[in-house]
N, CA, C and O of each residue as an XYZ file, in Angstrom:
400
protein
N       0.938     -0.970      0.053
C       0.047     -0.082      0.112
C       0.945      1.180      0.058
O       1.916      1.212      0.814
N       0.696      2.258     -0.803
C       1.120      3.375     -0.965
C       0.952      4.181      0.687
O       0.035      4.097      1.504
N       2.059      4.840      0.725
C       2.087      5.658      2.214
C       0.968      6.589      2.370
O       0.327      6.764      3.406
N       0.753      7.303      0.982
C      -0.375      8.352      0.991
C      -1.763      7.592      1.253
O      -2.488      8.023      2.150
N      -2.137      6.527      0.536
C      -3.127      5.678      0.838
C      -3.182      5.441      2.442
O      -4.027      5.892      3.214
N      -2.163      4.692      2.720
C      -2.316      4.613      4.269
C      -3.057      5.504      5.205
O      -4.021      5.285      5.939
N      -2.071      6.974      4.894
C      -2.654      8.030      5.842
C      -4.309      8.141      5.422
O      -5.083      8.338      6.359
N      -4.781      8.041      4.272
C      -5.811      8.717      3.925
C      -6.896      7.671      4.469
O      -7.974      8.028      4.945
N      -6.459      6.249      4.333
C      -7.471      5.272      4.930
C      -7.472      4.879      6.627
O      -8.419      4.508      7.322
N      -6.126      5.097      6.976
C      -5.978      5.065      8.515
C      -5.940      6.517      9.215
O      -6.141      6.534     10.430
N      -5.775      7.357      8.759
C      -5.479      8.534      9.492
C      -3.937      8.835     10.086
O      -3.074      7.986     10.307
N      -3.840     10.241     10.273
C      -2.633     10.431     10.486
C      -1.831     10.139     11.981
O      -0.643     10.165     12.302
N      -3.187      9.827     12.771
C      -2.757      9.213     14.112
C      -2.203      8.012     14.237
O      -1.168      7.841     14.882
N      -2.861      7.033     13.611
C      -2.628      5.836     13.335
C      -1.194      5.542     12.359
O      -0.553      4.492     12.405
N      -0.927      6.509     11.639
C       0.412      6.707     11.003
C       1.444      6.844     12.060
O       2.385      6.056     12.159
N       1.286      7.690     12.718
C       2.213      8.201     13.776
C       2.407      7.014     14.670
O       3.537      6.749     15.077
N       1.469      6.355     14.966
C       1.545      5.164     16.112
C       2.542      3.946     15.369
O       3.303      3.151     15.920
N       2.274      4.096     14.117
C       3.147      2.961     13.447
C       4.610      3.252     13.083
O       5.499      2.427     12.871
N       4.684      4.659     13.052
C       5.786      4.910     13.037
C       6.579      4.950     14.297
O       7.752      4.583     14.369
N       5.928      5.380     15.206
C       6.443      5.427     16.791
C       6.934      3.973     17.064
O       8.055      3.746     17.518
N       5.884      2.845     16.712
C       6.460      1.687     17.154
C       7.223      0.651     16.646
O       7.541     -0.438     17.125
N       7.500      1.288     15.390
C       8.501      0.491     14.462
C       9.712      0.169     15.099
O      10.329      1.104     15.608
N      10.245     -1.129     15.183
C      11.581     -1.361     15.351
C      12.659     -0.932     14.483
O      12.443     -1.035     13.275
N      13.918     -0.412     14.906
C      14.869      0.275     14.483
C      15.226     -0.834     13.075
O      15.547     -0.328     12.000
N      15.143     -2.148     13.207
C      15.479     -2.825     11.924
C      14.501     -2.936     10.868
O      14.837     -3.347      9.758
N      13.283     -2.588     11.139
C      11.886     -2.784     10.218
C      12.048     -1.440      9.200
O      12.408     -0.280      9.407
N      11.666     -2.072      8.168
C      11.563     -1.116      6.618
C       9.980     -1.058      6.119
O       9.687     -0.250      5.237
N       9.245     -1.681      6.532
C       8.044     -1.947      6.175
C       7.158     -2.435      7.368
O       7.576     -3.155      8.275
N       5.569     -1.836      7.229
C       4.613     -2.116      8.018
C       3.704     -2.912      7.527
O       3.039     -2.337      6.665
N       3.342     -4.179      7.745
C       2.087     -5.047      6.908
C       0.721     -4.460      7.448
O       0.329     -4.281      8.602
N       0.120     -4.217      6.197
C      -1.477     -3.757      6.355
C      -2.488     -5.045      6.511
O      -3.702     -4.952      6.690
N      -1.811     -6.146      6.417
C      -2.587     -7.328      6.643
C      -2.507     -7.958      7.897
O      -3.572     -8.363      8.365
N      -1.214     -8.172      8.705
C      -1.162     -8.500     10.036
C      -0.540     -7.441     10.958
O      -0.178     -7.801     12.078
N      -0.404     -6.310     10.622
C       0.078     -5.371     11.781
C       1.382     -5.624     12.126
O       1.788     -4.930     13.058
N       2.281     -6.525     11.586
C       3.474     -6.566     11.618
C       4.732     -5.649     10.836
O       4.610     -5.115      9.734
N       5.897     -5.618     11.659
C       6.802     -5.108     10.891
C       7.695     -5.994     10.044
O       7.782     -7.166     10.411
N       8.361     -5.626      8.987
C       9.234     -6.678      8.513
C      10.235     -5.689      7.726
O      10.150     -4.466      7.621
N      11.214     -6.572      7.199
C      12.640     -6.126      6.442
C      12.239     -5.907      4.739
O      12.837     -5.157      3.967
N      10.903     -6.901      4.372
C      10.712     -6.966      2.969
C       9.382     -6.648      2.909
O       8.671     -6.720      3.912
N       8.928     -6.269      1.733
C       7.459     -5.761      1.469
C       6.704     -7.011      1.276
O       7.021     -7.884      0.469
N       5.690     -7.045      2.061
C       4.722     -8.267      1.831
C       3.307     -7.523      2.267
O       2.791     -7.672      3.374
N       2.825     -6.785      1.318
C       1.506     -5.988      1.424
C       1.591     -5.296      2.145
O       0.588     -5.209      2.853
N       2.829     -4.292      2.514
C       3.046     -3.363      3.110
C       3.653     -2.053      2.944
O       4.401     -1.804      1.999
N       3.410     -1.387      3.655
C       3.771      0.233      3.716
C       5.112      0.567      3.877
O       5.633      0.091      4.886
N       5.869      1.310      3.101
C       7.399      1.669      3.222
C       7.440      2.697      4.580
O       6.783      3.738      4.602
N       8.165      2.328      5.525
C       8.141      3.243      6.662
C       8.626      4.524      6.131
O       7.887      5.508      6.129
N       9.964      4.570      5.631
C      10.402      5.860      5.178
C       9.633      6.754      4.441
O       9.686      7.956      4.699
N       8.731      6.198      3.313
C       7.939      7.141      2.894
C       6.698      7.349      3.764
O       6.114      8.424      3.625
N       6.220      6.469      4.637
C       5.009      7.074      5.461
C       5.723      7.965      6.505
O       4.895      8.618      7.140
N       7.032      8.200      6.889
C       7.625      9.143      7.545
C       7.464     10.437      6.734
O       6.888     11.439      7.157
N       7.867     10.348      5.877
C       7.670     11.643      5.099
C       6.273     12.307      4.693
O       6.171     13.527      4.556
N       5.163     11.392      4.501
C       3.922     11.802      4.050
C       3.509     12.156      5.561
O       2.785     13.151      5.542
N       3.675     11.787      6.571
C       3.198     12.358      7.891
C       3.786     13.540      8.328
O       3.168     14.282      9.092
N       5.315     13.901      7.793
C       5.869     15.128      8.043
C       5.225     16.379      7.344
O       5.005     17.546      7.668
N       4.996     15.476      6.067
C       4.336     16.423      5.354
C       2.817     17.107      5.751
O       2.483     18.290      5.691
N       2.183     16.155      6.093
C       0.896     16.518      6.479
C       0.698     17.125      7.764
O      -0.439     17.500      8.051
N       1.722     17.289      8.652
C       1.939     17.888      9.952
C       2.201     19.324      9.537
O       1.590     20.269     10.036
N       3.228     19.461      8.509
C       3.676     20.250      8.123
C       2.409     21.509      7.578
O       2.123     22.601      8.072
N       1.926     20.872      6.518
C       0.610     21.854      6.316
C      -0.295     22.194      7.305
O      -0.745     23.325      7.488
N      -0.583     21.088      8.011
C      -1.573     21.436      9.193
C      -0.799     22.812     10.089
O      -1.498     23.731     10.515
N       0.514     22.788     10.261
C       1.054     23.606     11.081
C       0.923     24.994     10.360
O       0.861     26.037     11.011
N       0.881     24.962      8.896
C       0.657     26.317      8.379
C      -0.773     26.862      8.506
O      -0.939     28.062      8.290
N      -1.900     26.033      8.861
C      -3.275     26.345      9.094
C      -3.990     25.558      8.068
O      -5.206     25.700      7.938
N      -3.186     24.574      7.186
C      -4.277     24.268      6.161
C      -3.754     24.332      4.822
O      -2.852     25.161      4.702
N      -4.049     23.719      3.817
C      -3.821     23.748      2.419
C      -4.130     24.916      1.859
O      -3.457     25.129      0.850
N      -4.946     25.812      2.148
C      -5.082     26.767      1.599
C      -4.024     27.952      1.939
O      -3.332     28.516      1.092
N      -4.023     28.179      3.086
C      -2.561     28.856      3.570
C      -1.417     28.761      3.140
O      -0.698     29.679      2.746
N      -1.076     27.125      3.214
C       0.148     26.975      2.401
C       0.288     26.919      1.180
O       1.308     26.353      0.785
N      -0.561     27.414      0.271
C      -0.659     27.496     -1.122
C      -0.259     28.862     -1.223
O       0.260     29.157     -2.299
N      -0.382     29.877     -0.275
C      -0.202     31.255     -0.391
C       1.106     31.585      0.086
O       1.502     32.728     -0.140
N       1.925     30.710      0.770
C       3.260     31.113      1.516
C       4.587     31.125      0.199
O       4.787     30.293     -0.686
N       5.285     32.330      0.494
C       6.252     32.273     -0.636
C       7.414     31.504      0.259
O       7.813     31.811      1.382
N       7.827     30.419     -0.579
C       8.683     29.406     -0.038
C      10.039     30.099      0.791
O      10.600     29.867      1.862
N      10.252     31.199     -0.472
C      11.528     31.603     -0.300
C      11.839     32.528      1.185
O      12.927     32.928      1.600
N      10.561     32.682      1.752
C      10.589     33.517      2.899
C      11.267     32.657      4.049
O      11.962     33.120      4.953
N      10.920     31.243      3.842
C      11.136     30.257      4.902
C      12.269     29.389      4.589
O      12.636     28.465      5.315
N      12.808     29.721      3.484
C      14.119     28.789      3.317
C      14.099     27.587      2.589
O      13.135     26.830      2.703
N      15.218     27.271      1.720
C      15.204     26.229      0.826
C      14.516     24.665      1.534
O      13.733     23.832      1.077
N      15.265     24.789      2.869
C      15.149     23.203      3.411
C      13.443     23.207      3.851
O      13.083     22.194      4.450
N      12.652     23.999      3.660
C      11.236     23.995      4.161
C      10.632     22.955      3.171
O       9.887     22.114      3.674
N      10.841     22.906      1.923
C      10.346     21.843      0.864
C       8.781     21.921      0.910
O       8.107     20.915      1.131
N       8.197     23.231      0.678
C       6.752     23.286      1.074
C       6.039     22.610     -0.301
O       4.923     22.091     -0.279
N       6.757     22.697     -1.314
C       6.098     22.015     -2.538
C       6.034     20.773     -2.293
O       4.974     20.325     -2.730
N       6.757     19.887     -1.729
C       6.867     18.487     -1.632
C       5.450     18.437     -0.935
O       4.385     18.105     -1.456
N       5.683     18.844      0.357
C       4.547     18.836      1.542
C       3.143     18.947      0.668
O       2.422     17.951      0.620
N       2.810     19.989      0.074
C       1.559     20.416     -0.688
C       1.270     18.999     -1.382
O       0.373     18.232     -1.032
N       2.149     18.789     -2.388
C       1.864     17.541     -3.179
C       1.483     16.169     -2.567
O       0.726     15.393     -3.150
N       2.100     15.883     -1.241
C       1.638     14.848     -0.251
C       0.520     15.087      0.176
O      -0.320     14.191      0.268
N       0.311     16.171      0.478
C      -1.132     16.494      1.325
C      -2.247     16.405      0.230
O      -3.298     15.913      0.640
N      -2.223     16.749     -0.958
C      -3.173     17.042     -1.957
C      -3.392     15.417     -2.224
O      -4.555     15.022     -2.311
N      -2.320     14.481     -2.354
C      -2.438     13.162     -2.924
C      -3.424     12.452     -1.809
O      -4.509     11.918     -2.041
N      -2.738     12.593     -0.497
C      -3.582     11.990      0.753
C      -5.053     12.464      0.569
O      -5.960     11.654      0.759
N      -5.331     13.785      0.196
C      -6.727     14.244      0.295
C      -7.411     13.428     -1.072
O      -8.537     12.946     -0.951
N      -6.805     13.328     -2.127
C      -7.274     12.503     -3.249
C      -7.518     11.199     -3.000
O      -8.484     10.744     -3.612
N      -6.880     10.387     -2.217
C      -7.130      9.154     -1.743
C      -8.455      9.124     -1.036
O      -9.358      8.349     -1.348
N      -8.528     10.040     -0.033
C      -9.808     10.195      1.049
C     -11.085     10.396      0.240
O     -12.188     10.032      0.649
N     -10.838     11.097     -1.129
C     -12.109     11.367     -1.721
C     -12.262     10.535     -3.128
O     -12.979     10.845     -4.080
N     -11.298      9.265     -2.992
C     -11.560      8.585     -3.875
C     -11.096      8.651     -5.323
O     -11.463      7.839     -6.172
N     -10.109      9.858     -5.599
C      -9.878     10.484     -6.695
C      -8.347      9.950     -7.113
O      -7.664     10.397     -8.034
N      -8.032      8.990     -6.287
C      -6.490      8.474     -6.923
C      -6.521      7.049     -6.802
O      -5.559      6.377     -7.173
């Protein structure tokens, strides 16, 4: 399962819980049995999930997608990567709305 879809289906709190509970050795979280794995078995990539969670949190910190779209990224520095956060947020919303 794609990380964006996981967040859309299970919510940001479940995604955070999965990341917080992940053992150091794990790379994937199985959506079938709720276990952590080194290999993908109908699983979500934890690195991608972390990025999506950070993106959603970033957009929420800005007050939502509407305000984030109005921000001039150069004002906040190049390390913000707001464009990526906006794209991730929109894809999560597309999955929620059945558009992806």
